[in-house]
C-alpha positions in Angstrom: 30.4 -15.7 8.1 29.7 -12.1 7.8 29.0 -10.7 4.3 30.6 -7.3 4.2 32.9 -5.2 1.9 32.1 -7.8 -0.8 33.1 -6.0 -4.0 36.6 -6.8 -5.3 36.9 -4.5 -8.4 40.4 -5.5 -9.5 41.0 -9.1 -8.3 44.5 -10.5 -8.2 44.8 -14.2 -8.6 47.6 -14.5 -6.1 45.8 -12.6 -3.4 42.5 -14.5 -4.1 44.3 -17.8 -3.9 45.9 -16.8 -0.6 42.6 -15.7 0.9 40.9 -18.9 -0.4 43.6 -21.0 1.4 42.6 -19.4 4.7 39.1 -20.9 4.4 40.6 -24.2 5.5 42.3 -22.7 8.6 39.8 -24.2 11.1 38.5 -27.2 9.2 40.1 -30.3 7.6 38.5 -29.4 4.3 36.4 -26.4 2.9 34.4 -25.7 -0.2 34.6 -22.4 -2.0 31.8 -21.8 -4.4 31.9 -19.5 -7.5 28.4 -18.5 -8.7 27.4 -16.1 -11.5 25.7 -15.9 -14.8 26.7 -17.8 -18.0 29.8 -16.5 -19.6 31.1 -14.6 -16.6 34.4 -16.6 -16.4 33.6 -18.9 -13.4 35.2 -22.1 -14.7 38.3 -20.2 -15.9 38.7 -18.6 -12.5 38.1 -21.9 -10.7 40.7 -23.7 -12.7 43.2 -20.9 -12.2 42.7 -20.9 -8.4 43.2 -24.6 -8.2 46.3 -24.4 -10.4 47.7 -21.5 -8.2 47.1 -23.4 -5.0 48.4 -26.7 -6.3 47.9 -30.1 -4.7 46.0 -28.6 -1.7 43.1 -27.8 -4.0 40.7 -29.6 -6.3 38.1 -28.7 -8.9 34.4 -29.7 -8.7 32.3 -28.3 -11.6 28.5 -28.1 -11.4 28.4 -28.9 -15.1 29.1 -32.5 -14.3 25.6 -32.7 -13.0 23.9 -31.7 -16.3 21.1 -34.2 -16.9 21.8 -36.4 -19.9 20.2 -35.6 -23.3 18.0 -38.6 -22.9 16.7 -37.3 -19.5 16.2 -33.8 -20.9 14.1 -35.2 -23.7 12.1 -37.2 -21.3 11.4 -34.1 -19.2 10.8 -31.8 -22.1 13.8 -29.7 -21.2 15.9 -30.2 -24.4 15.5 -26.5 -25.4 16.3 -25.4 -21.9 19.6 -27.3 -21.4 21.6 -25.4 -18.8 18.6 -24.0 -17.1 18.1 -24.5 -13.3 15.9 -27.6 -13.6 18.2 -29.3 -16.1 20.7 -30.2 -13.4 20.8 -33.1 -10.9 21.0 -30.7 -7.9 20.5 -33.4 -5.3 23.4 -35.4 -6.8 25.5 -32.3 -6.5 24.5 -31.8 -2.9 25.4 -35.4 -2.1 28.8 -35.0 -3.7 29.5 -31.8 -1.7 28.6 -33.7 1.4 30.9 -36.6 0.5 34.0 -34.4 -0.2 33.6 -32.8 3.3 32.9 -36.1 5.1 35.2 -38.5 3.3 38.6 -36.9 3.5 40.7 -40.1 3.5 40.0 -41.4 0.0 39.9 -40.4 -3.6 36.5 -39.0 -4.6 35.8 -38.9 -8.4 34.0 -35.9 -9.9 32.0 -35.8 -13.1 32.3 -33.0 -15.7 30.6 -32.0 -18.9 32.1 -32.7 -22.3 31.2 -30.0 -24.9 32.3 -32.3 -27.8 30.1 -35.1 -26.7 27.4 -32.7 -25.5 26.9 -34.9 -22.5 28.1 -35.3 -18.9 31.0 -37.7 -18.3 31.8 -39.6 -15.1 35.0 -39.4 -13.1 36.9 -36.7 -15.2 38.3 -35.1 -12.0 39.4 -36.4 -8.7 39.5 -35.0 -5.2 42.5 -36.6 -3.5 42.9 -36.8 0.3 45.6 -34.1 0.1 43.1 -31.5 -1.2 41.9 -29.3 1.6 40.1 -26.6 -0.5 37.5 -27.7 -3.0 36.7 -25.1 -5.6 33.3 -25.6 -7.2 31.6 -23.4 -9.7 28.2 -23.1 -11.5 25.5 -20.7 -12.3 23.0 -21.5 -9.5 25.2 -22.1 -6.5 23.8 -19.1 -4.5 20.2 -19.3 -5.7 17.6 -19.4 -2.9 15.8 -22.4 -4.4 15.1 -26.0 -3.3 18.3 -28.0 -3.6 20.6 -25.1 -4.2 19.9 -23.8 -0.6 21.2 -27.2 0.6 24.3 -26.9 -1.6 25.0 -23.4 -0.3 25.1 -24.6 3.3 28.2 -26.8 2.5 30.2 -23.8 1.2 32.5 -21.9 3.5 32.1 -19.0 1.2 30.5 -18.4 -2.2 31.8 -15.6 -4.5 29.8 -14.0 -7.3 31.7 -13.7 -10.6 30.3 -11.1 -13.0 31.3 -9.6 -16.3 29.7 -6.8 -18.5 26.7 -8.0 -20.5 28.3 -7.3 -23.8 31.4 -9.4 -22.9 29.2 -12.3 -21.8 27.2 -12.1 -25.0 30.3 -12.4 -27.1 31.6 -15.3 -25.1 28.2 -17.1 -25.1 27.8 -16.8 -28.9 31.3 -18.0 -29.5 30.6 -21.0 -27.2 27.6 -21.9 -29.3 29.4 -21.4 -32.6 32.2 -23.7 -31.3 29.5 -26.3 -30.5 28.3 -26.4 -34.1 25.5 -23.9 -34.3 25.4 -21.3 -37.0 25.4 -17.7 -36.0 21.6 -17.2 -36.2 21.0 -20.3 -34.1 23.8 -19.4 -31.7 22.3 -15.9 -31.0 18.8 -17.4 -30.7 20.1 -19.9 -28.1 21.7 -17.2 -26.1 18.6 -15.0 -26.2 16.1 -17.7 -25.3 18.2 -19.8 -22.9 21.4 -18.2 -21.6 19.9 -14.8 -21.0 16.9 -16.0 -18.9 19.3 -18.2 -16.9 21.5 -15.2 -16.3 18.5 -13.2 -15.1 17.7 -15.9 -12.5 21.3 -16.1 -11.3 21.6 -12.3 -10.9 18.9 -12.5 -8.2 21.4 -14.5 -6.1 24.1 -11.9 -6.2 23.4 -10.4 -2.8 23.7 -13.8 -1.1 27.4 -14.1 -2.0 30.4 -13.2 0.2 32.4 -11.4 -2.5 31.5 -9.9 -5.8 34.3 -9.8 -8.3 35.0 -9.5 -12.0 37.6 -11.4 -14.0 37.8 -8.5 -16.5 41.4 -7.2 -16.5 42.8 -10.1 -14.4 45.3 -12.3 -16.1 44.3 -15.6 -14.6 47.2 -17.4 -16.2 49.9 -15.3 -14.8 50.6 -16.0 -11.1 53.1 -13.2 -10.9 50.7 -10.3 -11.3 
């Protein structure tokens, strides 16, 4: 699919959902990816799109493929949780393949539980009626082993961005909600989220659309 006129400066949820539905026009089921740096609003937009479309869409978050804390400790990645190598990218690729191939049965989808600080199995489901699968995660458009394979399964991949100061506030608040004090929250963002975001930004030009959720009311379908 041609990548042109990619910037959508003032996205409207209704129009984005209408366009996303069209991705299934010539196929029984299609995957729409939302890539972008931490704190850009990917998961909020993904959930809003699925809610706007209704039973014809389903949600598949990359966060369900976080490695467990035990595996991160084994690999020496505890301090880099959320970084590119801290995900089971091949498990993610296999699930994308399944949702496109197995359209006649329920397919269960893992997620990440911020209270448990661990991935959890089967939180979401892709039912047979779902023709559009909305998946989101930092690294979906990265030109790296595994992620290239995932990208092939996406009909389109959109890059979600937000101003750096907005993302910083969101990311610190996320860490505070997770139990870190302010100093540790800011240190985590500086030493982990920021480097992850720099890697993700390199994938921006591979995406079909570039949009910001700033100014878009993703919870008001009448805008």
